[in-house]
Each structure stands twice: as C-alpha cells, then as structure tokens.
N, C-alpha and C positions, 0 to 999 in steps of 0.2 A: 918408163914401163915398156916392156917388150910386148909386141903384139903376138897373140896366140895364132899359130899357124894351123891350117887345116891339114890333119895328118892323112886322112884318106877320104875318098868319095863315099857318100852315104846313099846307097840305092834305095833304102827304105824311105828316106826323105823325098827323093825324086818321085817315087810311086805315090806317096801320100799327097804331095803337093799337086801332082798331075791329076789325081783322082778328085781332090777337093775342088781344084780349079775348073775342071771340065764339068763336074756336077753343078757347081754354082753358076757357071756360065750358061749351062743348059736351062737352069731354073730362071735365070735372068731373061733368057730368050722367051721362055714360057710366059713370064710376066709381061714382057713388052709386046710380043707378037702373038702369043696364044698357042704356039706349037713348041713342043720339045724337039731338040735335035737328037734323033735316035743314035747317031754316030757318037755324039758327046756322052750320052748316057751309057752306051756300051763301053767306050774308052774309060769312063769314070768307074764303072762297075768292075771291069777287068783289072785296072790298076789298083783299085781298092782291095780286091781279092788277093792280088799278088803281094801288096804291101802287108796285109794282115797275115798271110801265110809266112812271109819273111819275118815279121815281127814275132809271131808265135814260135817259129823255129829258133830265133835268137833268144827269146825268153826261156825256152825249154832247154836249150843247150848251154846256157850261161851257168857257170858254177855258182853256188850260193855264196853270199858274202858272209864271212865269219868275222865277228867283232872280236877285237883283242880285249881280254879281260884285264882290268887293272887290279893286280894282286899286291898292291902296296899297302896292306893293312896290318 
C-alpha cells in the first residue's frame, strides 16, 4: 500500500486546532488556578473567528456536487 501524501497545507485546520487548544488550555488554567488567561482567550476567539470565516468562504464558493444518474434501465 502506498502512503497518502499531503497535497497542500490546510490553514483552516491550523486555525481550528490553535483556537481549540488555546481555549481548552485557558479553561484548564481556570480549573487549576482560578484565573483565565485573557491572552489565550483572545487568541482562541480570534483564531476561531478566522477559521469560521475561512470555512464559510470555502463552503459558499465550492461548486455543488452533482451525482451521476444511472440510466441503465
């Protein structure tokens, strides 16, 4: 079996992973220490917004998938 190569870098994945990681880490800090890291909350919110805008842009500009009809009847 051949390994599947990564064709291009996904910025959306980077933004979503960064936002989820920073928000979760901030909530872990809140649980352990009692204080949120405002820097991590801002970074998480900004990267989540950028990721959502990019995902919406991709979803709106992608052409619809057309299924081929089976006309063998």
